[in-house]
N, C-alpha and C positions, 0 to 999 in steps of 0.2 A: 420393479423389474431390475435385474442385475445383468449388465453387459460386459463381456470380456473382450478387450481390444488388444490384439497381438500385432505388433509392428516394431521393428528395431530402429525406426526413425521417430524421435520424440516429437518432431514438428508435425508429422503425419498423425501421430497419436493425439496430439493436441487438437488438430482440426477435426478429427472424427469425434473426440470427446465433446468438443464444443458444439458440434452439430447435434449429437445425441441429447445433450442437456438443454439445447435450445428447443428441441421438438418434444422431449419427454420430461415432464416436470418431476416425476417420481423415480427417475432412473438413477441407478448406482453404477459407476463405471470402475472397472479394475483394469489397469494398464499393464501389459506384459512386454518387456523389451529384452529380457535375458532368459536363457533356458531355465535358470533356477526359479525365476518368477513363474514360468509356465508350469513347472512341477508343483510349486506351491498352490497355484490356482487349481490344478487337477486334483490335488489332495483335498482341498477345501470343497470344491465342487459346488460353489454357491451361485454360479452364473446360470442365466436362463438362455442366453444367446451369445454367439462368438462372432466377432468381425476380425478377420486375419488377412495379412499381406501374404503374397506368394514367396517373394525372395527375402529370406531372413539369413542373418549371418550364420546361425548355427544349424539351420535346417531349411525346409521349404514348406509352402502352404499345403501341399498334398500330404506330407507326413503329419502335419498338425491336424488336418482334417481326419485322417485315418485314426490317429490317437484319440481324438475327441469322440468320433463315432463309435469306436470300440468301447470306450468308457461310458459315454452318455449318448446312445444312439437316437434318442428322442429329442435331443436339444439341437436347434438349428444352427447352421454355420454359413456365414456369408464371406466370400472372398472379395476383398477390395484392393486391387493391385493394378499396376501399370507395366509389370514385367512378365505377365503371363502370355500364353499363346492360345490359339483356338484348340490345339491338341490338349494343352493343359486343362482348359476349361471343360472339354469333353471328358477327360479322365477324372476330373474333380466331380462332375455331375454323376458319373458312374459310381464314384465312391461315396455318394450321399450328400454332395454339396447342395445347399438349398437355393443359393443365388450367386451370381458372378457379376461384378460391376468394375468397370475401368476406373482407375484412380486418376482423377483430374478435377480441377476446380469446378468445371461445369457439371460433372457427375456427382460431386459431393452433395448437392442439394437433393439428389435422388436417393441418397443413402437412407434417410429417415423413412421415406415412402417404402423403400424396399424392406426395411426392418419391420414396419407395420404389416406389410403384405406377407412376409415370411412367418411372422408370429400368428397371423390369421390362418395361414396354411397349416401351421403346426397345430393350432387349436382344432382345425377341421380334421386333421389326421388323428388327433387325440380323441375327438368325438367318434370318428369312424372306428377306431380301435375299441372304444367303449362299447359301441353297438355289437361289434364282433365278439367281444368278451361276454357281453350279456347273452348273446345267442348261444355261445358255448356253455354258459352257465345254465341256460334253459335246457339245452340238450343234456347236460349232465344230470339235471333233475328229472329227466324223462318227460319234460313238458312237450310231448310229441303226441299228435293224434294217431290213434291206431284203429284200423278198420279191417273187416273181412267181408268179401263179396264173392258171389259165384260168377263164373264167366258170362252168364246171361245178363248180368247187371243188377241182380237182386241183392240188396244190402242185407247182410246177416247181423253184424254187430259193429259198434263203434265205442270208443271211450269218451269220457267227459271232455278231455282236452280237444278231441276232434270236433265235438259240438261247439265248444267255446271258441275255437279258431274260426269256425264258420258263422258264428253269431247266432247259434240255434240253442233251443232249450231242451229238446228231446229228439229221439230217433223218429218218433211219430211225426214231429214237425218236419223233419228232413224228408220223410217219405211222402208226406202230404203235399209239400210244395213241389216235389218232383224235380228239384234243381240239382245242380252240381254233378250232373251225370258225366261231365267231361273229366271228373277226377278218376273214375274207375275204368280200367282197361276192359276191352271186349274180347271175346273169343277170337283167337288168331293174332291179337296184338302182342301176346306174350307167350313164351315157350317155357317148358319146365326147367327149373334150376337157372333160369335167366332173370336177372334183375332189370327192371325197367325204371328208369329215372326220368322225371320231367319236372319242369317248373311252369306253373300255371298262374294266370291272373284271373281272379274270381271276383264276382260282385256279390256282396252279402245282402241279406234281406233288407237291411237299413239303407242300401244304396251305395255304401262305401266299397272301395276296392281293396283287395289284399292279394299278396303274392304267396303261393304255397309251393313247397317242394314235395313231390310225391314219389315214393320208392315202393315198388311192388315186386312180388315174386309169386310164381305159380306153384302151389303146393297141392297135396292130396290130404283130404280129411275124411276118414272112414270110407276110403275108396272113391270119394267124390272130389273132383278138382275144385279148388278154391284159390282165390287170390288174396294174399295177406299184404297189407300195405301200411306204410307210415306216412303221415301228413304233418308237415312242419310249416309253421307260419314264418316265412322269410321276408315279410314286408319291410321290416327294419333294415335287413341287409340289402335288399333291393334299393331302398331309398338311399342308403349310404353309398351304394355303388353308383347310383345315378348322380348323387351329389358329388362324388369324386370325379365322375366323368365330366360333369358340368364344370367342376373346378379345374380339371386338367385343361378342358377347352378354354376356360376363362384365362388360365395362366398362359397358354400358348397365344391366345389372342392379345393379352396385355404385353407379352414379350414382343410380338410382331408390332404392336402399337408403339412400344418404346423405340424399336428400330426405325419405324416410319417417322416418328417424331424427330429422331436424330438426323434422318436424311432430309427432312423437309426444310425449306428455307423461309417461307412466308407463314403467317398465322393461318391463312386460308388453307394452305397445303397441309399443315399440321392437323387442323380440324377435320378436313376431308379424310385424311388417313385414319384418324381416330374413329370417325363414324363408320368407315368401311369395315373396320375390324370389330366394332362394338355391336353393329346392327344384328349379326347372327346370334349374339348372346342374349338379346332381350326379346320377349314376345310382343313385338310392336310393329306398327306399319309406318311410323314416322319417327325420325331421329334427326334433330338439327342442333346447330350451335349458333347462338346469337351473341354479339358483342354490344355492350352498353356504353353510351357516352352520357354520364350523369350530368355534365355541364349543360349540354344541349337537350337532355332528356330524350335521346333518340336511341333506338335499337336497330341493329343492322344484321341481317342474316349472313353468316360467314360460310356455312357449309350445310348441306342437306343430304340425307339418305332416306328415301321413302318409296312407297308404292306410287305408281304414276298417278298424278292428279291430286296428291295429298300434300299439304304443307305450303310453305312460302318459297319464293324463288331466291336464289343466291344473289346477294347485293340489295335485296329489297329492304327498305327502311320504313319505320313507323314510330309513333310517339310511345314512350314508356307508359303513358296513361292508358294506352290501348293494350298493353301487354298483360299486366296482372299485378299481383301484390309484390312490388319491389322491396318493400320494407321487410317482408318475411325472408326474402333472399339475402338481404344485407345482414341479417342475423345468422347467416350460414345454415338456414333451414330450407328444406325442399318444399315446394308448393305442389300438393297432390290433390287432384279432384278425381275420385273414384268413378263417378258417373256424371258427365256434363248434363245429361237429361234431368237429373235430380237436383242440380245446383240452382239456387234461387236467382242469382244474378251473374251473368257472364260478361267478361270484358270483350271488347270488339274482336281481338285476335282469337279468343276462346270460342266466340260465336262462329267465327269463320271456320275454325277447325271442326266444330260440331256440324256445321252445314256440309262439310266434306265427308262426314261419317265417323269422325273421331269421338269416342265417348270417354276414354280415360286419358288424362294428361298428367305429366309430372315435370316440373321445372326444377332442375338441380343447379344450385349456385356455382359459378366459376369464380373463385376468389384468389387473388394474387396479392401477397404482401398486405393482407388484411383489407383489401379493397375489392368490392364487387366489380368485375369487369365483363361479366356476361352470364349465360346460362346454357346448360345442356338440357334440351327439351325432348321428352319422350311422349309419343301419342299412340294409342291403340284403339282399334275399333270395338273390342270387347271391354265392357266395364270391369273394373277391379282385376286388371290383367297381370299386374306385377306382384311378385312375392318380395319378402324382405331381402332375400338374396339378390334379386334383380335390382332392388334399390341400392344395395351395397355396391353392386357392380357399377351402377351409374355414378355413384359418388366417387368411386375410385378413378373412373375415367375422367370425371370432371376435375378432380384434383391434379391428375397428370396433365390435363389440358391447360390448367391455370399456369403451371410451372413452364410448360413448353411455350405457350403463347407469350408469357412474360419474357422468357429468354429470347424468343424470336424478335419481339419488339425492341429489346435492348440491342440485339445484333443489328437490326435495321437502323436504330438511332445512332449506334456507334459507326456504322458504315456511312451514314449521312454526315455525321460530324467529321469523319475522316476525309470524305470527299470535299467538304467545305474547307477543312484545314489545308488539304493539298492544293485546292484552287487558290486559297489565300497566299500560301507559300509561293506558288508559281507566279502569282501576280506581283508579289513583293519582290521576288527574285528578278523578274523581268524588269520591274521599275528600277531596281538597284543596278542591274546590268546596263540599262539605258542611261541611268545617271552617271555611272562610272565611265561608260563609253563617251558620253558627252563631255564629262570632265577631262578625260584623257585627250579627246580631240581638241578641247579648248586649250589645254596646257601645251599641246603640240603646236597649235596655231599661234598662240601667244609667243612661245619660245622662238618659233621659226620667223615670225614677222618682226620680232624685236631685234633680230640680228642685223637687219639691213640698216636701221638708224645707228646701231652701235658701230658698224663698219665705217659709216660716214663720220661719226664722232672721233673714232680712232684716227682716220685719215686726216681730218682737219687738225687734230691735236698734234699729229706728227709734223704737219706742215708748219704749224706755229713754232714747234720746238726747233725745227731745222732752219727755218728762214727768218723768224722774227724773235729769236731768243734774246738778241741784243737790245731789242726795243722794249723788253720787259725787265723790270727790276727783279730783285731776288724773290720778293713776295709773289709777284705774278708768275715767275717761273715755277715756284713751289706749288702754286694752285694749279698750274697747267699739268705738272707731274702728277698731282693728286687726281685730276680728271682722267688722265691716261691710265692710272692704276685702277681707278674705279671701273673704267670701261673694260679693262682686261678681266677684272673680277666678275663683272656682269656677263661678259662673254663666256667665261668658264661656267658660270651658273646656268646659263641658257644651254650650253653644250650638254651639261650633266642632266638638266631637266629634259632635254630632247631625248637623251639616251634612256632615261627612265620611262618616258612616255612611249618610246619605241618598243621597249620590252613588253608593254601591255598590249600592243597592237599587232606586231608582226609575228608570223609563224617562226618557230625555232626548230628547224630540222635537227634531229639528233644523229650523232655519229660516234664511232670510237675515237677517243682522244688519248694521245700519248702525253702524259703530264710532264715527263722529262723534257720533251721538246718545247712544250708550251711554256713551262716555267723559265727555261733558258731564254726563250724569245722575249718574255716579259722583262727579265733582268737586263737583257741587251737594250731594250727600249728605255729602261729606267737608269741606265748607266750614268748619265750626267747627274741625276739627282743623287744617286748612291755615292758618286765621287764628291759631290758638294758636301754631303752629310758625313763623308768618311764612314759609311755604313758597311758592316760586315754581314753578308748573307751566306748561310750554309744550307745546302740542300742534301738531304739523305737519300741519294739515289740508290737503286732504281725506284722511282715512284710508280705506283700501280696505275693501270689504264682504266678509264671510266667511259661512260656513255653520256654525251651531252652535246650542246651547241658550242662549236669551237669559239666563235667570236664572243659569245656571252661568257664562257668560262675564262677566256683571256681577259676580258674587262673586269671580271670579279677578282681574279688573282692580282691584277694590276692595282685595283682599289685597296685590297688587303695589304699588299706590300707597301704601297704608298703611305697608308696610315701607320704601318709599323715603323717606318723610318721618320715619320713626321712627329708623332706624339711621344717625344722623349724629353727628359729634363735638360735644361741648358748645361752644356759642357759634358754631356754623356754621349759616348759613341754608340750609335744604334747597333744592336746585335739581333739578328733575325735568323730563326731556324725553321726550315720547311721540311715536313716529312708526311708520309701517308701510312694508313693501316687499313686492314680488311675488317669489315663489320658484318655480323649476321643480320638477316632480315628483321626489321623492327619498324614500328610506327607507320609512316606513309610509304616506306620502302618495303615491298613484299618480296624482294630478292636480295641476294648478297650485295653489299655496297662497299664503297671506298670512302674513307674520311681523310681529307687533306687538311693538315694543321699548318697554321702560320703563327709562330710564337715570337714575341718581342720582349725587350727589356724596358718598355716605355713607362709612362706615368701611371698606368692602370686605370680601372674604372670601378666606381662603387657599384655594389650589387643592385641597388634600387634603380640604376640607370641602364641595366642590361637590355631591357626591351625598348626603352626610349630611343637609344642611339640608332636603331634600325628604321626610324621614321624619317619622312622627308623634311629637310631643312632643320633637323634637330642638331643642336650644337651644345656641348658642355663647357666650351671655352670661348674666349673672345677671338675675333679675327686677327687682332694684333698679335696675340700669343701663338695661335696655331691657325694659319690661313686655310681656307677651304670653303666649299659650297654647302656642306651639310647634307649632301645627297648620296655620297659614295656608298655608305652602308645600306641605304634604302635600295640602291641599284643592286647590291649584292643579294639582298633578300628577295627582291622581285625576280631577278634572274634565276636564282636557285629554285624558287617555287614554280616558275614557268617550266623548268626542266624536270619537275617532280622530285626534287631533292630537299635537303634540309640544311639549316645553318644555325650555328650557335657559338657560344664563347664561354671562356673562363677567365677571370681576372682578379688581381689583388693590387690594391692601391700601393704605388711605390715599387712594385716588383714586376710589372708587365702584364701583358694579356696574351691569351691563346685563342685565336679565332679558328673555327673549323667549318668546312663545307662538306656535304655528303651527297654523293651521286652513285647510281648503279654501277657495279663493276662490269667492265667489258670482259666477257668470257670468250676466249678464242676457240 
């Protein structure tokens, strides 16, 4: 078998090719991704079937279809696409498309089944054409029965083909049995120069049935009226027509089954839909689907379609030992008993069906991924009820059921895993939130409660320094000064820790903020420190306005400016530059934002420490070199994140750092 795959996406071609080679061991695949390759494939004409996309760079699937059908009308074409519409699908079917499948991972597994079905339909059409050609050939050779009869019904003459069609040896035999009178028209049934055409179903002497076409005209022979007629055996054509009708019904039913399978959610819903559409196709009184559990050796009725009072109930379970020959089903072979009354030994379930009036049974295996998962079971009151075509129909439905049930099980399992994962994530999130809340409450409580003894220590140290300094020698005074300094540092640490904890607990109402006014206010508050350090701060006004919490932004800017004038080398005058710029929406900010920069000429920071410095109590230098609590930048990050903004930095050792914060722009 040679398949032509037309798609300008090499990945899609690869997936289709892989699926074809997985399902058909003897397949040869020719891939077409460019118009030149399509022309070469047309010229060679070696393919048996074509799978094409609709949307192609150089053309579309309809044009491909029309070109193929014009050159090779008998070769099937399948459209596998995700860019078509219902109107396109209808137009394609009118142009001769054999099948239409949506391109998606879940439909890819159906492609091989569709290819098999299309090839079977093509073979059926080929056989039907063969019968029609044969009939035409017979007609060309005048293999037609000829007869003459007078209007009163008396037969005058027939040719040998007439007798052979009816299964007779002579005219005397025909007249002696007195049959086939319905072939000949009576007086009044036909008028002169008028042709009467009929198709009749006749029973031959051997008991078999045939279809014949009868064409008669009323003529005159030697002044007497006679009826001349032609009789043609059309049994082959009738059978082909019936076969095509059955196949069309089967195709419509299977298409409805496909749609029902896609709409169904549970395996039971899928199975019930399949039975509802399959039941009219088969000459049976019972149709059910059972699922097998090979570990527990149990069978469970999943769906039933039957005459009232026949078969098992939905949900009913029983042992596989009571079902039948499971080993035969595991080998992907149907278990067929033409007449239960003639079978020497019946399993318990077979005996139960026989007692209900069933004589014919067929168990078709339902196999998914090489494993037997159940069976499609057919029961009929009449023995030997099903033809080979009926068996093929049952197998095709069972194969579709296997795929659909397996997919439904996978969806249910995925849904179950998703729910478990969501529950686990929710529980873990709640535990983490509770732990963080407890930790923040603990930090706040500790920080707040420690301030009271610190105030007492500071008061007592001050009293000692003011009233008893002369009673202490120089060593004692130095130690007292050290205690007072440590108390101040501890107090600063607790203040910062309280501020950090407060950012996690309190609501931060947002409002428009004029950065010009805010930065000026911060610089006024820092004026003593700026004068002490002889720092030079320049602000590139006007600064853009942002949306945030005023107190929080004020604290953030204060921390950034304090660090900028603190972390400079000895003997270097701090130089700080502040400016703002507008930014497009990106990252966590889904609207236009403002980035505020604070640039210094300090000692700089190595790149491996960029993330570390935003942690609580993280320090890169000793307290003696650069005093501080180690919480300032942690407060910056926490505050910015609470307001929905971002923070970052750029730095080079020995050349200074540039810190930035980003908040939504206030649009007037």
